[in-house]
N, C-alpha and C positions, 0 to 999 in steps of 0.2 A: 579575499579568498573564501571559497565555499567548501563545505565538508559534507561527507556522507557517512553516516554510521549504519553499518549493515551487519548481516549475519548469514550463515549458510543454512541450508534447508534441513540438514540432519547430520548426525554423527558420521554416518557412512559418507555423505557428501564432503564433510569437513576433512575426513581422513584422505579422501581421494584427491583433494585439491590443495592439501597443505604444502606440497612442494611448489606448486604454481604460485602460492601466496608468499613463498619465501621462508617458510619455517618447516623444512623437511622432518625435523625431529618430532613434530606433532603427528605425523602420518600414522604411526602405529599405536597411538595413545587412545585410551578409553575415555568415557564421559567424565570420570573423576578428574582426570588431568585437564580436560577442557574447562571444567568448572573453575580451575585455579589459574588458567592461562590469561596473561594480561592483554589488553587491547594493543593493536599495532597499526600504524599507517602502512598500507601495503600497495597503494597505487597513487600516482600523481596524474592529474587529469587536466586536459586542455579542451575547452569547448568554444566553438566559434558560432556566433549568432548569424542569421541571414542578414543582419544589419551590418556585419563586418566586425562587430565588437568581439573581443577575445577575453576569456576569463580562465583562471587557474583554480584547481581544487584538489582535495585529497580524500581518499577513501580510508576510513577507519574500520578495520575488522574488529568487532566487539568480542569475538569468540563465544558469544551466546549461541546455544543450540536449542531448538524447540523441545528436545527430550528433557531439558532441565525443568520445564513446566510440567511435562507429562509425568515426570518422576518426583514432583514436589520439591525440587531443589530451588525453592523460591529465593532464598538468600543469595545463592550463586547467580541467579538470573538478574536480580535487581542490582547486585554489585557490578555485573557485566556492563549494564547500561550506564550507571553512574560513572564508572571508571572510563568508559569510552567517551562520555561527554567531557570529563575532566581532561582526557588526553587531547581531544580536539581543541578545547579552549587553551590548553597549555601551549599548543602549537600555533596559536594566533589566528585560528580560523574564525572568520567574521560571522558566518551563518551556516549552520549545520543541520541537515535533515536527519530525523530519526526514522530509519527505514524498517519495514517489516514489523516484527514484534517489539522493536525498541520503544515506539511510542505507546503501544498497548500496555507494556509492562510499566512504563512511566506513569500512565494514567491509573491503571488498575491497582497499583500498589502505592499510589500517592507519593511518588519519589520527590515531589516538590518540597517535602518536609526535610529532605536530606541535602541541603544546599552546600554543605562543606564536605569536600572529598579530599582527605589528607590536607595538604597545604593550599588547596585551590577552592575558592568560593565560586560556585557555579553562577554564571550570569545567564539566566534563562532566556533573555532577549536574544542571545546568540543561537538559539535553537528553534526549529520548527518541525512539526510532525509531518508536514507535507500533505496532510489530509484534505485540504481545500482543493488543491490541484488534482489529487487523486479522485475526489468526488466529482469534480468538473469533468474530468476525462471519462470516467465511467458513464456519466450522463450523456456525453457526446457519443460514446459507443452505443448506448441504448438507442439514441435517436438515429444515428447513421447506419449502424449495422442492421437494425430492424428493417430498414428500407432495402438493404442489400439482399436479405434473405426472404423478402416478400411478406413481412409482417407489418400491417398498418397500425401504427401506434394508437390512433384514435379509436380503434376497435379492439385494442390489446389489453390483456390482463398482465400486469407486471408484479411479480413476487420479489420482495426484497428480504433476503435472509441475513439477519444481523441488522435489522431495521433500526434498532435503538442505539447502535454504536455511533461513533463520531462521523464516520463516512456514510453509514447506512441512513442515518437521519437526514444528512445533507442531501443524499440522493433522493430521498422521499420528498424533501422540500422542493427540490428542482423539478422533479417529475410532476408535482402537484401544481406549481405555479408557472412553469415555463413550457410545459408540453400539454397535449390534449389526450394523454394516456387515459384510457377508459376506466380502468380499475386498478387499485393498488392492494396487494396482499401483504400484510405486515407480519414478519416472523422474527421472533427473538426469544431468549430464555426468560427475561424478566417481565412478568405480567404488568407490574406497576408502571414500568417505563413504556411498555407498549401502549397502555391506556393513555399515558401522558402524550405520547406521539400522536395517537389517533385524535385526541382532543385538540392538539395544536393544529393538525392538518384539517380537521373537520371532515375527514373521510378516511377510507382504508378499512379493510376487514382484517381483524386479528385471527390468525390461523396457525395451526401446526404445519410443519414442513410436509408431512404426509398428506394433509388435506390440500395444501396449496399446489403441490407439484402437478397434479393432473389438470388443474385449472389454468395454469400459467402459460402464456405465450412467450414470455420473457422471464428468466430467473436471474436476478442480480445477487451474487453470493459475496457478501462482505463480512461474514461471521469470522471471528478469530478462533482458530482451532489448531492445536499443535499437530494433530494428525488429520489426514484427509478422509473423505468418505466417498463411497460409490453410489451412483444413482442409476437405477434400472431404466434404460431409455424407453422400455415398454410402458411406463406409467406417464410418460410425457406426451404433451400435445405435439402434433406434427403439422407445420414446422414449429420448432422451438429453439429459442436463442438462450444459451447459458453463458452468462458473463461471470467469470471467476476472478473476483478482485482480491483474493487472499494471497498471502505469502507466508509460508509455502502455499502453493496452489492447493485448494481444498477439494476441488472436484476431480475425481479420477478421470484422466484423459483417455481411458480405454473406450469411452463412448464412441462407437463407430456406426453411425446411422446417417443415411443420406439427408434426413430431414431434421436432425438435431445438430445444431451448430454450437461448438464450444469456443469461446473467445477469451483470451487472456485479458482480464480486466485491469484497468489502472496502468496500462502500458502505453507509452508514447513513442513515436518515431521522430527523430530529428532529421532535418533536411540535409545536414552535412555530417560527415564522419566525426566522431568524437575520439580523441586520442586517449585510450585507456585499455586496461585488460580485464577489469573486474566483471564486465557483462559477459565475457566469454566464460569466466569461471562459474558464473551462476546460470550458464547454459541458455542465454538469450538467443533467439533464432538468428537475429542480425545484430551481433553485439556492438558493431561500430555505430549503429543508428538507433537501436531500441534500448529503452530503459524504463525503470519504474517512475511513475508520475510524481511520487513523493520525493524522489531524488531530484527530479527536474525542478521541483519547487525551489530548492535551495539555489539552483543555478539561476532561475528566473529572478530570485531576490538579489542575487549577486549582480546580475546584469543591470538591474534597476537600482542598485545600491540601497535597497530597502532592508536595512539590517534590523529586523524585528522578528519576533516569534509570530509570524503571520498566521500560522495554524497552531492553536494552543488550547488546552482544556478540552472538556467533553461537551459535545453538542452546541458549540458556539458558531458553527459554520453557517454563514448567511448566503442567500442566493446572490446578494450584491458582491460579496467577497469572491464567490465562485466566478462571477462575471469578470471581476477585476483581474484575477489570476489567469482566466481564460483569454482575455485580451492580450496580456503580456506573453502568454504561451504562444499564441499565433504570431505575435510580433517578432519573436526570436526564432521561429521556424520549427515549433513542435506541433504535432498533430496526433490524434488518437489512433492506436492500432485498430485495424478493422478486419473483417472476415476475409 
């Protein structure tokens, strides 16, 4: 059985969907209450591959909310993720994906040091961040969607915001080795990591976001931010492709310009309907078919009986592993969401 550990996009979102998730008593509660709420399995899932194979899974709502990071409730946030992992393991789930901020919190706060959660010793091989599949899908979106909107990759400048993160660095490696993208612009907060990435790639210009946006034909946004930000379309090239790979989505979707294309990054479409309710609750456009690529990774590992933490640690994603998960993704009927 596969598992998905997820969270909602905001306190307002959590209050609005609490009844749909099965705990109506949470609907009128504030952030302090959600900080102490336990994880719960709120959905049972059936996925059928185009090969005919069928698998079962469960969705674990962690009750983490991005406001916990924005208001410095770090202990509450870390406790949420560890408790959700223990909950998944206790229920016998073989491979569980850490969705959204779950994996970011695990990495940034070094939760690997807290292996014991009450009476459960966490077995980390039962968990995957899903970042390898997410990075692969974002790269497919860059390659395929650029053609759709009339941007020639061999002449294009691609800005990667969050370039030194796990997903961002993997996207840079793929674009460097597997495409003929003309120029890479590297954007991140940590100058030392940016320099290391530039040295590894042997290319790429280190820039601020303000410098990069007017030069970029394609912007890949994979920075982790509890709150979103707005981009003035007037500073962008036309045409311009914005791929928002964050969760919650970081780029304001108010951008309404005929030559600026905003694509939900890291989203896959399945060829067959998936029996679940959770993607309706997180407002996916086609909830029976569309899902986060990180969640799909745990499904793929279950289909293949690869019970291992396929994506784990920071900046360990190789192009070879992206190709491997990409092959399996196609095999079982997943494809990247396009414009």
